[in-house]
VOTI-620982 format. One line per field, with one value per atom (N, C-alpha, C): residue number from 1; chain; atom name; x negated, y, z. Coordinates in steps of 0.02 Angstrom, whole numbers, plus 50000, padded with zeros to 5 digits. Example, Ala and Ser with C-alpha at 12.3 -4.5 7.8 and 13.67 -1.06 7.14 Angstrom:
VOTI-620982
nr 1|1|1|2|2|2 $
kette A|A|A|A|A|A $
atom N|CA|C|N|CA|C $
px 49340|49385|49340|49358|49316|49355 $
py 49716|49775|49835|49888|49947|50002 $
pz 50390|50390|50390|50354|50357|50394 $
end
This chain:
VOTI-620982
nr 1|1|1|2|2|2|3|3|3|4|4|4|5|5|5|6|6|6|7|7|7|8|8|8|9|9|9|10|10|10|11|11|11|12|12|12|13|13|13|14|14|14|15|15|15|16|16|16|17|17|17|18|18|18|19|19|19|20|20|20|21|21|21|22|22|22|23|23|23|24|24|24|25|25|25|26|26|26|27|27|27|28|28|28|29|29|29|30|30|30|31|31|31|32|32|32|33|33|33|34|34|34|35|35|35|36|36|36|37|37|37|38|38|38|39|39|39|40|40|40|41|41|41|42|42|42|43|43|43|44|44|44|45|45|45|46|46|46|47|47|47|48|48|48|49|49|49|50|50|50|51|51|51|52|52|52|53|53|53|54|54|54 $
kette A|A|A|A|A|A|A|A|A|A|A|A|A|A|A|A|A|A|A|A|A|A|A|A|A|A|A|A|A|A|A|A|A|A|A|A|A|A|A|A|A|A|A|A|A|A|A|A|A|A|A|A|A|A|A|A|A|A|A|A|A|A|A|A|A|A|A|A|A|A|A|A|A|A|A|A|A|A|A|A|A|A|A|A|A|A|A|A|A|A|A|A|A|A|A|A|A|A|A|A|A|A|A|A|A|A|A|A|A|A|A|A|A|A|A|A|A|A|A|A|A|A|A|A|A|A|A|A|A|A|A|A|A|A|A|A|A|A|A|A|A|A|A|A|A|A|A|A|A|A|A|A|A|A|A|A|A|A|A|A|A|A $
atom N|CA|C|N|CA|C|N|CA|C|N|CA|C|N|CA|C|N|CA|C|N|CA|C|N|CA|C|N|CA|C|N|CA|C|N|CA|C|N|CA|C|N|CA|C|N|CA|C|N|CA|C|N|CA|C|N|CA|C|N|CA|C|N|CA|C|N|CA|C|N|CA|C|N|CA|C|N|CA|C|N|CA|C|N|CA|C|N|CA|C|N|CA|C|N|CA|C|N|CA|C|N|CA|C|N|CA|C|N|CA|C|N|CA|C|N|CA|C|N|CA|C|N|CA|C|N|CA|C|N|CA|C|N|CA|C|N|CA|C|N|CA|C|N|CA|C|N|CA|C|N|CA|C|N|CA|C|N|CA|C|N|CA|C|N|CA|C|N|CA|C|N|CA|C|N|CA|C|N|CA|C|N|CA|C|N|CA|C $
px 43779|43740|43753|43752|43812|43758|43789|43755|43764|43690|43706|43706|43765|43760|43754|43719|43656|43697|43699|43752|43694|43722|43713|43640|43642|43593|43572|43559|43483|43464|43489|43467|43405|43448|43403|43354|43361|43302|43227|43257|43207|43181|43234|43182|43140|43146|43114|43041|43068|42986|42944|42983|42915|42887|42942|42914|42868|42873|42803|42761|42761|42696|42675|42690|42684|42585|42557|42532|42428|42475|42457|42428|42466|42449|42436|42404|42375|42421|42502|42547|42586|42688|42734|42738|42742|42772|42721|42650|42643|42669|42684|42736|42795|42846|42886|42875|42840|42825|42790|42796|42762|42805|42857|42894|42982|42986|43050|43070|43006|43011|43032|43035|43043|43101|43116|43187|43259|43207|43256|43272|43243|43270|43215|43227|43161|43149|43091|43072|43099|43151|43168|43228|43255|43318|43301|43260|43203|43198|43171|43167|43230|43244|43302|43347|43335|43381|43346|43257|43226|43221|43225|43264|43304|43387|43430|43425|43415|43371|43344|43290|43264|43298 $
py 59311|59296|59257|59196|59158|59150|59150|59151|59069|59033|58976|58966|58916|58913|58871|58879|58821|58813|58754|58752|58798|58796|58795|58766|58704|58635|58670|58663|58679|58726|58807|58862|58847|58817|58802|58762|58710|58663|58711|58718|58816|58834|58862|58897|58855|58782|58760|58768|58699|58740|58791|58846|58900|58895|58909|58893|58846|58798|58724|58764|58789|58806|58883|58918|58978|58966|58915|58896|58880|58878|58847|58901|58974|59008|59077|59129|59201|59226|59198|59245|59240|59264|59237|59235|59272|59285|59261|59232|59177|59114|59095|59025|59019|59069|59088|59096|59110|59119|59038|58997|58939|58898|58923|58859|58855|58925|58945|58912|58889|58878|58794|58770|58699|58688|58743|58732|58735|58770|58819|58883|58934|59004|59040|59114|59175|59167|59186|59200|59259|59301|59365|59328|59278|59247|59206|59141|59140|59178|59245|59279|59303|59321|59324|59303|59248|59196|59185|59163|59151|59234|59307|59355|59336|59314|59307|59253|59218|59137|59185|59218|59247|59275 $
pz 51052|51097|51165|51151|51197|51272|51332|51412|51398|51430|51454|51542|51560|51619|51674|51730|51739|51804|51845|51901|51961|52005|52070|52092|52089|52088|52071|51999|51948|51969|51995|52012|52075|52124|52178|52147|52136|52085|52069|52038|52022|52050|52108|52138|52201|52223|52240|52238|52144|52095|52123|52112|52107|52188|52242|52289|52315|52290|52308|52257|52206|52156|52150|52205|52217|52233|52273|52302|52247|52203|52130|52068|52087|52068|52073|52050|52096|52113|52067|52107|52090|52111|52120|52052|52006|51939|51915|51897|51872|51870|51938|51945|51922|51898|51899|51806|51787|51729|51669|51737|51706|51723|51771|51785|51731|51737|51673|51626|51576|51509|51523|51566|51599|51603|51628|51641|51586|51541|51478|51507|51546|51562|51529|51521|51552|51626|51624|51662|51714|51663|51720|51749|51711|51738|51798|51825|51890|51906|51911|51947|51986|51952|52002|52020|52002|52056|52119|52114|52169|52206|52183|52214|52277|52235|52262|52324|52315|52360|52401|52414|52472|52508 $
end
């Protein structure tokens, strides 16, 4: 399986989308799960990026 490489800019923008969208979802995980497919990564990958950003 090949790993997709995401630039730091894409990762940061994805995390910003989660932060901006958190109020629209009942939990952080719900926001992450909704946004991840839009950027083409798994929710777990986006969750890790989010945790590193904090």
